[in-house]
N, C-alpha and C positions, 0 to 999 in steps of 0.2 A: 217421355222421350220424343224429340221431334222426328219428322220423317227422315229416312236414311239419306235423302238428297241433301239435307241440312247438316252434313258432317264436316269435320275439320278438313281443310284443304280442298273441299269441293268448291265449285265456282258458281256464283250468282250474278246474273246480269239484270239490272233494273232500269227500265226507261222511266223518265220522269222522276229520277232518283235523287234529285238535289234538294227536295223539300217534301213536306207532307207525308202521305202514306208511303211513298217510295223511299224516302230517307229513313223513315221508321223501320221499314223492312230491311233496308241495307244495314242499319245499326244492329238489328237482331241477328242477321246472318253473319256479320263481322264478329259479333260476340260469341257465335258458335264456333269460331275459328275458321270460317270460310274466307275465300278470296272473293272480293266483291268489285264489280264494275258498275258504276252509275253513269247513265247517259241522260243528258238533258241539254237545255239551251241556256247560255249565260255563263261565261267563264268565271265570273266572280262567285256566283252561286255554287258552281261545281267545286271551286277551290275551298270555299267555306265548308261545304259538306264533306269533302275529302279529309280536311283536317279533323273534323269530328269523328269520322270513321277510322282514321289512322290511330286515334287515341284509344280505341277499343279493340282494334284488330290484333290478333295474336302476333302477326309479323309486322305490325306497324304499317307505315306507308307502302312497304313492299307488297302488301296484300291488297292494296286499294288501287283501283284504276278509274279514271274519269274520261269521258268522251263527249265532246260537243256534237250532238246528233239531233237532226230534225227527222222524227220518225215517219213523217209524211213522204219522205224521199227514200225510195227503195235503195238507191246507191249508197246513201249514208248508213242505212241499217246493215247492208251487206259489208260495208267497210268496218262497221262496229264488230260484226261477227268475226271477220278475219283478224282484227286487232286483238280480240279476246283469245282467239285460237293461238296467236303468236305469243301473247303475254302469259296466258294461264293454261293453254293446252286444250281448251274446250269449255263447254257450258253445261252445268247440271240443273240450274234453276233459271228459267226465263220468266221475268215478271213484266208483262206488257202493261205498263201502268200509266204512261204519259197521257194526259188528257187536258182539254181546255173547254171552256163553257161560256163564250160570249153570247150575248142576247140574240134571240131570233124570234121570228114568227113565220107563218106560212108564206108570207109575201116577201121575206128578206130579213136582213140584208143578204144578198146573194153571196158576198165574200165571206160572211160569217158561216153560212151553210157549207161552203166549200172548204173552209179551213177546219171547222169542227169535224166534218167527215174525213178529211185528209189525216188529221191527227188521231182522233178517237177510234175510228174504224180502220182506215187504211194502215195506221201505225201498227195495230194488232195483226192485221193480215201480213204486212211486211215482216214483222218479227217472227211470226209463225213460219212463213215460207223460207226465210233465211236461216233461222236458228234450228228449228225442230228436226229437220232431216239429219243434221250433224249430231244432235243430241241422241237421236235414235241409234245412229251408227256408233256412238260412244259406248253403248251397251251397259250403262250404269243407271241406277234408279234416278229418275229426274222428274221435274215438275215444270209445267207451264201454267202460270197464274195470270189470268187476264182480268183486269179491273173493269167490271161493268158498272151497273147502277140499277137500283130498284126502279128508277125512272124508265129504264128500258123494258120494264115489265108492265108497270101501271100507266106509263106515258101520260103524266099529268099535264094540264095546260101550263103554258108559260115559256117553254123553250123547246119547240118541236125538233129543231136540228140536233140538239143534244140527245133528246129521246130517241130519235132515229139512229144516231150513232151507237148508242148503248144497246138498243134492241138488236142492231147488227152484231155487236160484240157477243151478245147472248147466243144468237143463232150460230155464229162462227165457232164459239167455244164448245157448244154442244156437239156440233159436227166433228170438231177436232177430237174430242174425247171418244166419240163413237169410233172414229177411224183408228185412233191409237190403241184402243182396247181390242180391236180386231186385227191388229198387226202382229204376226207371229214373233214371239220373243221380245216384244217391245216392253221396256221398263219405265216408260214415260207416261205420266197421267196429266190431264188438263183439269183446271179448276176455274170456276167463275166466281170472282170476288164481287160481292154485292154490299158495299159499305152502307151504313146508316148515315146519320148526320155526323160528319167528322169535321173538326175545326182545322182547316188547312188554308194555305194561301189562295186556293181556288174558291173556297167557300166563304172566306173571311169578309169579302165585300167591304173592305175598309175598317172592319172591326179589329181591335187589338187584343181584346179579352175573349176567351172561349165562352160561348153561351152555355148556360147550365144544362141544356138538353143535349149538347153535342158530346161525342166521345173524342178523345185525343187520338192522333195517329197511332201512338204506341198501344193503346187499348185495342184498337182495330187490328193491328198486326198480331198481337198476342192471341186474339180470338181466331184470326186466320190460321195461325200455326196450330192451334188446338183442333180446329175443325179439319184441317188437312191431315193431321195425325189420325183423326177418326174416319178418314177416307170420304169426307163429304165432297161432292162435286159443287153443289150450290152453297157458297159460303155466305149465308144470309145474316148479316151483322145487325144486331140491335143497337140502340143508343140509349141515352138517359130519358128520352121522351117516348120512344116507340119500341115496345117489346115485340118479340117474334110473333106472338099471337095476333097482334094488330096488323103486322105486315102480311101475315097469311090471309087474314080476312080481306084486306085491301086487294091482294092479288087474286083471290078467289072471286071477288066481286068483278074485277076487271075482265076475267075470262067469261064470267057470267053475262057480260054485255052481249057477247056473241051467242052463247047458248040460249039465253032468254030473249034474244032479239030486242034488246033495249037500245036507246039512243047511244051514240058514241060518247064515251067518257061520261056515262050517266052518274057516276059518283059526284060529279060537279054540276049536275042538272038539277034545278030546284024541284022539279016534280018527283025526284027520287031521293031527296034528302032524308026524309023520314024512313023510307025503306032501307036505305044504307045504314042509318043509325041503328035500326033494329037488327040488321044483319051482323053488324059488328058485335052486338051484344049476344048474338047467337039465338035470337028469338025467331 
């Protein structure tokens, strides 16, 4: 059975909900008989997603709401919460999922850094500060699901702005869950979603067919629901190429750089290639 928050007539709000992981979550929640609001940018994308959701929702289009929202803007997120209150009476599940990933390196482009942090990190902060106090006041079991990334833990070379944003989401979600569990009478829990390789518009990079190693968004959401039901905070998703054991070894090696005083990102340092290979094998 899914978490009590995923009950008929309860309300889910999903940012970045018009495609990928966000839309897959919205489809599952609508299938549970929930009322669903998806927030995203692009009127055409929202309309197409709404039509798909209405086809599976118990109450049809009456149970589905869409909102054009830029989560980097606090006023737009506040307007979203007020609109959901007016339409559905409140929120039981908040999924801060909106994310972008344009290229970056340590020297720029500055505008990419600013936009990635504004959407990926500030979008989560805005959603939390606007929605969660009302969710707590609602007094019902609820969930805050923030979409992070394994890259926010292992911080691989290639896109430091994205890594910084997702490392921030990890720290923010951990702090949020600590605060919620120490709030008297609170029935809300926070969870950090850590997808593996998922074939979505963000990761497709021009490809039209799913790579064999990737999971579908639907597989990822099914795993998420299963692990929330098991009360996991860290929802560490595998994929067809990377099992959990390998993720664990990569993460342990990353923290080991500090403990062992190795060079930064030693996993990608040629002098440590053999040592890392042995570590992965448990030698």
